[in-house]
C-alpha positions as CSV (number, residue, x, y, z in Angstrom):
1,M,100.0,107.7,100.6
2,R,98.6,104.9,98.4
3,I,100.9,103.1,96.0
4,V,100.5,99.8,94.1
5,V,103.3,97.3,94.4
6,N,103.1,94.3,92.0
7,H,99.4,95.0,91.5
8,T,98.7,95.1,95.3
9,P,97.7,98.5,96.9
10,H,99.7,99.5,100.0
11,E,99.7,102.6,102.3
12,L,103.2,104.1,102.8
13,P,104.3,107.4,104.4
14,A,104.5,110.4,102.2
15,L,107.9,110.9,100.6
16,S,108.7,107.2,100.6
17,K,111.4,106.1,98.3
18,V,111.9,103.0,96.1
19,S,114.3,101.7,98.8
20,D,111.5,102.0,101.4
21,V,109.2,99.9,99.3
22,L,111.9,97.2,98.8
23,Q,112.4,97.1,102.6
24,F,108.6,97.1,103.2
25,I,108.0,94.1,100.9
26,A,111.3,92.4,102.1
27,A,112.6,92.1,98.5
28,K,115.5,89.7,98.1
29,P,118.0,90.5,95.3
30,P,118.4,90.0,92.4
31,Y,115.5,92.2,91.1
32,A,114.7,95.1,88.8
33,V,112.4,97.9,89.7
34,A,110.1,99.9,87.5
35,V,107.9,102.9,88.6
36,N,105.0,103.6,86.2
37,L,106.7,101.4,83.6
38,Q,110.0,103.3,83.8
39,F,113.1,101.3,84.9
40,I,114.7,102.8,88.1
41,P,118.5,101.9,88.3
42,K,119.8,100.5,91.6
43,T,121.8,103.8,92.1
44,Q,118.5,105.7,92.2
45,H,116.5,103.4,94.7
46,S,117.5,105.5,97.7
47,I,116.7,108.9,96.1
48,H,113.7,108.2,93.8
49,I,110.7,109.6,95.7
50,L,107.3,108.0,95.1
51,K,104.1,109.8,94.5
52,E,100.5,109.0,95.3
53,N,99.1,106.2,93.1
54,D,102.5,105.3,91.6
55,Q,102.6,101.8,90.2
56,V,105.8,99.9,91.4
57,E,106.9,96.6,89.8
58,V,109.6,94.6,91.5
59,I,110.7,91.9,89.0
60,A,112.9,88.9,89.7
61,P,114.9,87.5,86.8
62,V,113.8,84.3,85.2
63,T,116.4,81.7,84.4
64,G,116.2,78.3,82.7
65,G,115.9,77.0,79.3
């Protein structure tokens, strides 16, 4: 299935979860995840199933001043 991660299209198996995407892109914590502009809590990463054409954003915190 096609999903878009941080504005880049990817092909992943059907029924992939947020945790699968994080592993696929080798995300390093800390990060926040949104699917179709909706925040997905860390406790939901392993159970939130993605759908065709979902837009996934993996966002690292910005620090500094």
